[in-house]
C-alpha atoms as an extended CHARMM CRD file, in Angstrom:
* protein
*
       183  EXT
         1         1  MET       CA             69.9450000000      103.3750000000      144.6000000000  PROA      1               0.0000000000
         2         2  GLU       CA             71.9940000000      101.6550000000      147.2810000000  PROA      2               0.0000000000
         3         3  VAL       CA             72.2590000000       97.8750000000      147.5090000000  PROA      3               0.0000000000
         4         4  ARG       CA             74.0800000000       96.0170000000      150.2630000000  PROA      4               0.0000000000
         5         5  ALA       CA             75.5250000000       92.6080000000      150.9940000000  PROA      5               0.0000000000
         6         6  THR       CA             76.7740000000       91.2940000000      154.3340000000  PROA      6               0.0000000000
         7         7  ALA       CA             78.9770000000       88.3690000000      155.2970000000  PROA      7               0.0000000000
         8         8  LYS       CA             79.0900000000       87.3710000000      158.9450000000  PROA      8               0.0000000000
         9         9  TYR       CA             81.4400000000       85.2760000000      161.0560000000  PROA      9               0.0000000000
        10        10  ILE       CA             84.3010000000       85.4510000000      158.5420000000  PROA      10              0.0000000000
        11        11  ARG       CA             87.4710000000       83.9720000000      160.0520000000  PROA      11              0.0000000000
        12        12  VAL       CA             89.7950000000       86.8990000000      159.3670000000  PROA      12              0.0000000000
        13        13  GLN       CA             90.8720000000       89.7190000000      161.6700000000  PROA      13              0.0000000000
        14        14  PRO       CA             88.8380000000       92.9160000000      161.1920000000  PROA      14              0.0000000000
        15        15  ARG       CA             91.9510000000       95.0980000000      161.2970000000  PROA      15              0.0000000000
        16        16  LYS       CA             93.3910000000       93.3280000000      158.2610000000  PROA      16              0.0000000000
        17        17  VAL       CA             90.1610000000       93.6390000000      156.2660000000  PROA      17              0.0000000000
        18        18  ARG       CA             89.8850000000       97.3530000000      157.1200000000  PROA      18              0.0000000000
        19        19  ILE       CA             93.2790000000       97.9980000000      155.5300000000  PROA      19              0.0000000000
        20        20  ILE       CA             91.9990000000       96.6230000000      152.2130000000  PROA      20              0.0000000000
        21        21  ALA       CA             88.5990000000       98.3210000000      152.5990000000  PROA      21              0.0000000000
        22        22  ASP       CA             90.2340000000      101.7390000000      152.9770000000  PROA      22              0.0000000000
        23        23  GLU       CA             92.0620000000      101.2400000000      149.6690000000  PROA      23              0.0000000000
        24        24  VAL       CA             88.9770000000      100.3610000000      147.5990000000  PROA      24              0.0000000000
        25        25  ARG       CA             86.2940000000      102.5880000000      149.1280000000  PROA      25              0.0000000000
        26        26  GLY       CA             84.6660000000      104.8590000000      146.5170000000  PROA      26              0.0000000000
        27        27  THR       CA             86.0050000000      103.0460000000      143.4390000000  PROA      27              0.0000000000
        28        28  ASN       CA             84.3210000000      101.2800000000      140.5150000000  PROA      28              0.0000000000
        29        29  ALA       CA             82.8980000000       97.9410000000      141.6790000000  PROA      29              0.0000000000
        30        30  VAL       CA             83.8260000000       95.8280000000      138.6280000000  PROA      30              0.0000000000
        31        31  HSD       CA             87.3880000000       97.1820000000      138.5080000000  PROA      31              0.0000000000
        32        32  THR       CA             87.8280000000       96.6590000000      142.2410000000  PROA      32              0.0000000000
        33        33  ALA       CA             86.6070000000       93.0510000000      142.0720000000  PROA      33              0.0000000000
        34        34  GLY       CA             89.2340000000       92.3910000000      139.4130000000  PROA      34              0.0000000000
        35        35  MET       CA             91.9700000000       93.9780000000      141.5120000000  PROA      35              0.0000000000
        36        36  LEU       CA             91.0180000000       92.0800000000      144.6700000000  PROA      36              0.0000000000
        37        37  ARG       CA             91.1650000000       88.7980000000      142.7680000000  PROA      37              0.0000000000
        38        38  TYR       CA             94.9660000000       88.9850000000      142.6650000000  PROA      38              0.0000000000
        39        39  HSD       CA             95.5410000000       90.4930000000      146.1110000000  PROA      39              0.0000000000
        40        40  THR       CA             97.5370000000       88.2120000000      148.3780000000  PROA      40              0.0000000000
        41        41  SER       CA             95.7310000000       88.7510000000      151.6910000000  PROA      41              0.0000000000
        42        42  LYS       CA             93.0080000000       86.5430000000      153.0940000000  PROA      42              0.0000000000
        43        43  GLY       CA             90.9090000000       89.6130000000      153.9100000000  PROA      43              0.0000000000
        44        44  ALA       CA             90.8980000000       90.6840000000      150.2370000000  PROA      44              0.0000000000
        45        45  LYS       CA             89.4430000000       87.3530000000      149.1790000000  PROA      45              0.0000000000
        46        46  ALA       CA             86.6440000000       87.6420000000      151.7460000000  PROA      46              0.0000000000
        47        47  LEU       CA             85.9830000000       91.2640000000      150.7690000000  PROA      47              0.0000000000
        48        48  ARG       CA             85.8230000000       90.3110000000      147.0750000000  PROA      48              0.0000000000
        49        49  LYS       CA             83.1870000000       87.6610000000      147.7570000000  PROA      49              0.0000000000
        50        50  VAL       CA             81.0010000000       90.1950000000      149.5580000000  PROA      50              0.0000000000
        51        51  LEU       CA             81.5130000000       92.7730000000      146.8000000000  PROA      51              0.0000000000
        52        52  ILE       CA             80.4980000000       90.2940000000      144.0990000000  PROA      52              0.0000000000
        53        53  SER       CA             77.4360000000       89.3770000000      146.1660000000  PROA      53              0.0000000000
        54        54  ALA       CA             76.4420000000       93.0530000000      146.4090000000  PROA      54              0.0000000000
        55        55  MET       CA             76.8510000000       93.4790000000      142.6450000000  PROA      55              0.0000000000
        56        56  ALA       CA             74.7190000000       90.3770000000      142.0190000000  PROA      56              0.0000000000
        57        57  ASN       CA             72.0390000000       91.6820000000      144.4080000000  PROA      57              0.0000000000
        58        58  ALA       CA             71.9260000000       94.9570000000      142.4960000000  PROA      58              0.0000000000
        59        59  GLN       CA             71.6440000000       93.1850000000      139.1650000000  PROA      59              0.0000000000
        60        60  GLU       CA             69.0470000000       90.5550000000      140.1500000000  PROA      60              0.0000000000
        61        61  ASN       CA             66.8530000000       92.4950000000      142.5740000000  PROA      61              0.0000000000
        62        62  HSD       CA             66.9540000000       95.9910000000      141.0680000000  PROA      62              0.0000000000
        63        63  GLY       CA             68.0680000000       95.4770000000      137.4390000000  PROA      63              0.0000000000
        64        64  LEU       CA             71.1540000000       97.6780000000      137.7490000000  PROA      64              0.0000000000
        65        65  SER       CA             74.1370000000       97.2360000000      135.4360000000  PROA      65              0.0000000000
        66        66  PRO       CA             77.2940000000       96.0870000000      137.2800000000  PROA      66              0.0000000000
        67        67  GLU       CA             79.4890000000       98.4080000000      135.1630000000  PROA      67              0.0000000000
        68        68  GLN       CA             77.7210000000      101.4690000000      136.5960000000  PROA      68              0.0000000000
        69        69  LEU       CA             78.1040000000      100.4610000000      140.2510000000  PROA      69              0.0000000000
        70        70  LYS       CA             80.4160000000      102.2560000000      142.6510000000  PROA      70              0.0000000000
        71        71  ILE       CA             81.3700000000      101.2120000000      146.1750000000  PROA      71              0.0000000000
        72        72  ALA       CA             79.5540000000      103.6800000000      148.4340000000  PROA      72              0.0000000000
        73        73  THR       CA             80.5920000000      102.3570000000      151.8440000000  PROA      73              0.0000000000
        74        74  ILE       CA             82.4050000000       99.4040000000      153.3280000000  PROA      74              0.0000000000
        75        75  PHE       CA             82.4230000000       98.7430000000      157.0230000000  PROA      75              0.0000000000
        76        76  VAL       CA             83.9970000000       95.8800000000      158.9070000000  PROA      76              0.0000000000
        77        77  ASP       CA             82.6930000000       95.0550000000      162.3720000000  PROA      77              0.0000000000
        78        78  GLU       CA             84.1650000000       92.6350000000      164.8370000000  PROA      78              0.0000000000
        79        79  GLY       CA             82.3280000000       89.3540000000      165.3070000000  PROA      79              0.0000000000
        80        80  PRO       CA             82.5240000000       86.9370000000      168.2100000000  PROA      80              0.0000000000
        81        81  ARG       CA             85.9620000000       85.7060000000      169.2400000000  PROA      81              0.0000000000
        82        82  LEU       CA             86.8950000000       82.0590000000      169.4780000000  PROA      82              0.0000000000
        83        83  LYS       CA             88.9120000000       81.3250000000      172.6340000000  PROA      83              0.0000000000
        84        84  ARG       CA             91.4940000000       78.5730000000      172.5410000000  PROA      84              0.0000000000
        85        85  MET       CA             94.1750000000       77.4540000000      174.9930000000  PROA      85              0.0000000000
        86        86  GLN       CA             97.8100000000       76.6640000000      174.3400000000  PROA      86              0.0000000000
        87        87  ALA       CA             99.8090000000       74.6080000000      176.8270000000  PROA      87              0.0000000000
        88        88  ARG       CA            102.8150000000       76.3760000000      178.3650000000  PROA      88              0.0000000000
        89        89  ALA       CA            105.5310000000       75.4390000000      180.8330000000  PROA      89              0.0000000000
        90        90  MET       CA            104.8530000000       74.3210000000      184.4200000000  PROA      90              0.0000000000
        91        91  GLY       CA            101.1800000000       73.4990000000      183.8520000000  PROA      91              0.0000000000
        92        92  ARG       CA            100.1820000000       76.9890000000      182.7280000000  PROA      92              0.0000000000
        93        93  GLY       CA             98.2430000000       77.8800000000      179.6200000000  PROA      93              0.0000000000
        94        94  ASN       CA             98.0270000000       80.8590000000      177.2950000000  PROA      94              0.0000000000
        95        95  ARG       CA             94.8160000000       82.0370000000      175.7330000000  PROA      95              0.0000000000
        96        96  ILE       CA             94.6470000000       82.2360000000      171.9350000000  PROA      96              0.0000000000
        97        97  VAL       CA             91.9500000000       84.5370000000      170.6160000000  PROA      97              0.0000000000
        98        98  LYS       CA             90.7670000000       83.8720000000      167.0530000000  PROA      98              0.0000000000
        99        99  LYS       CA             88.8810000000       86.9150000000      165.7840000000  PROA      99              0.0000000000
       100       100  THR       CA             86.0190000000       86.9960000000      163.3010000000  PROA      100             0.0000000000
       101       101  SER       CA             84.5960000000       89.7670000000      161.1390000000  PROA      101             0.0000000000
       102       102  HSD       CA             81.2470000000       90.9600000000      159.8420000000  PROA      102             0.0000000000
       103       103  ILE       CA             81.8340000000       92.6140000000      156.4410000000  PROA      103             0.0000000000
       104       104  THR       CA             79.1880000000       94.8700000000      154.8650000000  PROA      104             0.0000000000
       105       105  VAL       CA             79.5470000000       96.3660000000      151.3800000000  PROA      105             0.0000000000
       106       106  VAL       CA             77.1280000000       98.9770000000      150.0110000000  PROA      106             0.0000000000
       107       107  VAL       CA             77.1900000000       99.7360000000      146.2760000000  PROA      107             0.0000000000
       108       108  GLU       CA             75.3090000000      102.5300000000      144.5320000000  PROA      108             0.0000000000
       109       109  ASP       CA             74.3360000000      103.2630000000      140.9510000000  PROA      109             0.0000000000
       110       110  VAL       CA             76.3190000000      106.1280000000      139.4560000000  PROA      110             0.0000000000
       111       111  GLU       CA             75.3670000000      107.8620000000      136.2390000000  PROA      111             0.0000000000
       112       112  ALA       CA             78.2210000000      108.2720000000      133.7600000000  PROA      112             0.0000000000
       113       113  GLU       CA             79.2100000000      111.9270000000      133.7860000000  PROA      113             0.0000000000
       114       114  ALA       CA             79.6680000000      113.5650000000      130.4090000000  PROA      114             0.0000000000
       115       115  VAL       CA             82.9460000000      115.3800000000      129.9060000000  PROA      115             0.0000000000
       116       116  VAL       CA             82.2610000000      119.0960000000      129.5240000000  PROA      116             0.0000000000
       117       117  LYS       CA             84.8380000000      121.3060000000      127.8870000000  PROA      117             0.0000000000
       118       118  PRO       CA             85.4530000000      124.6040000000      129.6350000000  PROA      118             0.0000000000
       119       119  HSD       CA             83.9600000000      127.5830000000      127.8370000000  PROA      119             0.0000000000
       120       120  GLY       CA             85.6700000000      130.8710000000      127.0930000000  PROA      120             0.0000000000
       121       121  THR       CA             89.2360000000      129.6340000000      127.0690000000  PROA      121             0.0000000000
       122       122  LYS       CA             91.5050000000      130.1270000000      124.1120000000  PROA      122             0.0000000000
       123       123  PRO       CA             94.1960000000      127.6650000000      123.1140000000  PROA      123             0.0000000000
       124       124  LYS       CA             97.8090000000      128.6120000000      123.5360000000  PROA      124             0.0000000000
       125       125  PRO       CA             99.4480000000      130.0680000000      120.4340000000  PROA      125             0.0000000000
       126       126  ARG       CA            101.5400000000      127.6250000000      118.4540000000  PROA      126             0.0000000000
       127       127  PRO       CA            105.2840000000      128.1660000000      118.7190000000  PROA      127             0.0000000000
       128       128  THR       CA            106.9680000000      129.8240000000      115.7660000000  PROA      128             0.0000000000
       129       129  LEU       CA            110.2180000000      128.6910000000      114.2590000000  PROA      129             0.0000000000
       130       130  SER       CA            111.6740000000      132.1860000000      113.9320000000  PROA      130             0.0000000000
       131       131  ALA       CA            114.5860000000      133.3910000000      116.0090000000  PROA      131             0.0000000000
       132       132  PRO       CA            113.7380000000      134.8190000000      119.4350000000  PROA      132             0.0000000000
       133       133  THR       CA            113.2840000000      138.5710000000      119.5490000000  PROA      133             0.0000000000
       134       134  ARG       CA            115.4710000000      140.6740000000      121.8250000000  PROA      134             0.0000000000
       135       135  GLY       CA            115.8480000000      144.4210000000      122.0570000000  PROA      135             0.0000000000
       136       136  LYS       CA            115.8570000000      146.8760000000      119.1180000000  PROA      136             0.0000000000
       137       137  ARG       CA            117.8880000000      144.7130000000      116.7340000000  PROA      137             0.0000000000
       138       138  ALA       CA            115.1450000000      142.1010000000      116.7500000000  PROA      138             0.0000000000
       139       139  THR       CA            113.2280000000      143.9480000000      114.0460000000  PROA      139             0.0000000000
       140       140  ALA       CA            115.5330000000      142.5550000000      111.3550000000  PROA      140             0.0000000000
       141       141  LYS       CA            114.2090000000      139.2770000000      109.9780000000  PROA      141             0.0000000000
       142       142  VAL       CA            116.4320000000      136.2360000000      109.8370000000  PROA      142             0.0000000000
       143       143  ALA       CA            116.9810000000      135.0520000000      106.2730000000  PROA      143             0.0000000000
       144       144  ALA       CA            115.3530000000      131.7290000000      105.5380000000  PROA      144             0.0000000000
       145       145  THR       CA            117.5350000000      128.8490000000      104.3850000000  PROA      145             0.0000000000
       146       146  PRO       CA            117.2310000000      128.0990000000      100.6810000000  PROA      146             0.0000000000
       147       147  ALA       CA            115.1000000000      125.1470000000       99.6660000000  PROA      147             0.0000000000
       148       148  PRO       CA            116.9000000000      122.0950000000       98.2330000000  PROA      148             0.0000000000
       149       149  ALA       CA            117.1350000000      121.8260000000       94.4480000000  PROA      149             0.0000000000
       150       150  PRO       CA            114.3390000000      119.8110000000       92.8150000000  PROA      150             0.0000000000
       151       151  VAL       CA            115.1440000000      116.2850000000       91.6980000000  PROA      151             0.0000000000
       152       152  ALA       CA            115.2250000000      115.6350000000       87.9660000000  PROA      152             0.0000000000
       153       153  GLU       CA            112.6060000000      113.2560000000       86.6210000000  PROA      153             0.0000000000
       154       154  GLU       CA            115.1810000000      110.7470000000       85.3710000000  PROA      154             0.0000000000
       155       155  GLU       CA            116.6110000000      110.3680000000       88.9090000000  PROA      155             0.0000000000
       156       156  SER       CA            113.3230000000      109.7750000000       90.7500000000  PROA      156             0.0000000000
       157       157  THR       CA            112.1210000000      106.2120000000       91.1990000000  PROA      157             0.0000000000
       158       158  THR       CA            109.1360000000      104.8090000000       93.0140000000  PROA      158             0.0000000000
       159       159  VAL       CA            109.2900000000      102.3080000000       95.8240000000  PROA      159             0.0000000000
       160       160  ALA       CA            107.5700000000       99.6800000000       93.6820000000  PROA      160             0.0000000000
       161       161  GLU       CA            110.2810000000      100.0010000000       91.0030000000  PROA      161             0.0000000000
       162       162  GLU       CA            113.0310000000       99.6100000000       93.6280000000  PROA      162             0.0000000000
       163       163  VAL       CA            111.4110000000       96.5150000000       95.1280000000  PROA      163             0.0000000000
       164       164  ALA       CA            110.9030000000       94.9820000000       91.6780000000  PROA      164             0.0000000000
       165       165  ALA       CA            114.5590000000       95.6030000000       90.8280000000  PROA      165             0.0000000000
       166       166  THR       CA            115.8580000000       93.9340000000       94.0020000000  PROA      166             0.0000000000
       167       167  THR       CA            113.6430000000       90.8100000000       94.0590000000  PROA      167             0.0000000000
       168       168  PRO       CA            114.7550000000       87.9610000000       91.7710000000  PROA      168             0.0000000000
       169       169  GLU       CA            112.0800000000       86.5280000000       89.5320000000  PROA      169             0.0000000000
       170       170  ALA       CA            111.6640000000       82.7360000000       89.4570000000  PROA      170             0.0000000000
       171       171  PRO       CA            111.8300000000       81.2370000000       85.9690000000  PROA      171             0.0000000000
       172       172  ALA       CA            108.4510000000       79.9310000000       84.8740000000  PROA      172             0.0000000000
       173       173  GLU       CA            109.9110000000       77.0130000000       82.8580000000  PROA      173             0.0000000000
       174       174  ASN       CA            111.1570000000       75.1550000000       85.9590000000  PROA      174             0.0000000000
       175       175  ALA       CA            107.8170000000       75.2570000000       87.8070000000  PROA      175             0.0000000000
       176       176  ALA       CA            105.8880000000       71.9810000000       87.9790000000  PROA      176             0.0000000000
       177       177  PRO       CA            102.1510000000       72.0540000000       87.1480000000  PROA      177             0.0000000000
       178       178  VAL       CA             99.7240000000       71.5230000000       90.0530000000  PROA      178             0.0000000000
       179       179  GLU       CA             97.2670000000       68.6730000000       89.6210000000  PROA      179             0.0000000000
       180       180  GLU       CA             93.8510000000       68.7310000000       91.2470000000  PROA      180             0.0000000000
       181       181  GLY       CA             92.9580000000       65.9340000000       93.6500000000  PROA      181             0.0000000000
       182       182  ALA       CA             96.5660000000       64.8590000000       94.2530000000  PROA      182             0.0000000000
       183       183  ASN       CA             97.1870000000       64.8080000000       98.0090000000  PROA      183             0.0000000000
């Protein structure tokens, strides 16, 4: 289901908003709203407000979850222009045109797609640690290296025994007794 929100007469140039709109079109709505929050342009802030309004419309009017919304379309139309004059030399004047925008954001509900493993494919064979085979002499096997000699039982120690041997024990006679209620 598609839900839309529109903001009209926004005091930002449409060209600058379209640059941001092209970047975020077709993405997740919640993720995009978070990204636009830290964008430096004025157009991104206006676009974020419209996007949040569209997500709120979907949630309140149609009961859709904001996490499942995707930006379907964004279009930015030009609004009316404000004409101003700036004084110039010799009694002349230059026209200053302040542009406005109409921003429309359409979000749609997208079902989460389940990841399907491809069928009929076999995994790659695991690499072997034997020597590479080349030519006719490769039939002879490489002798394995001998295993290290086992450790005698008297030599083996556990980690707990090593830690106990290295930590000094505090004498119990010097410890003062703790009294209850003494603060």
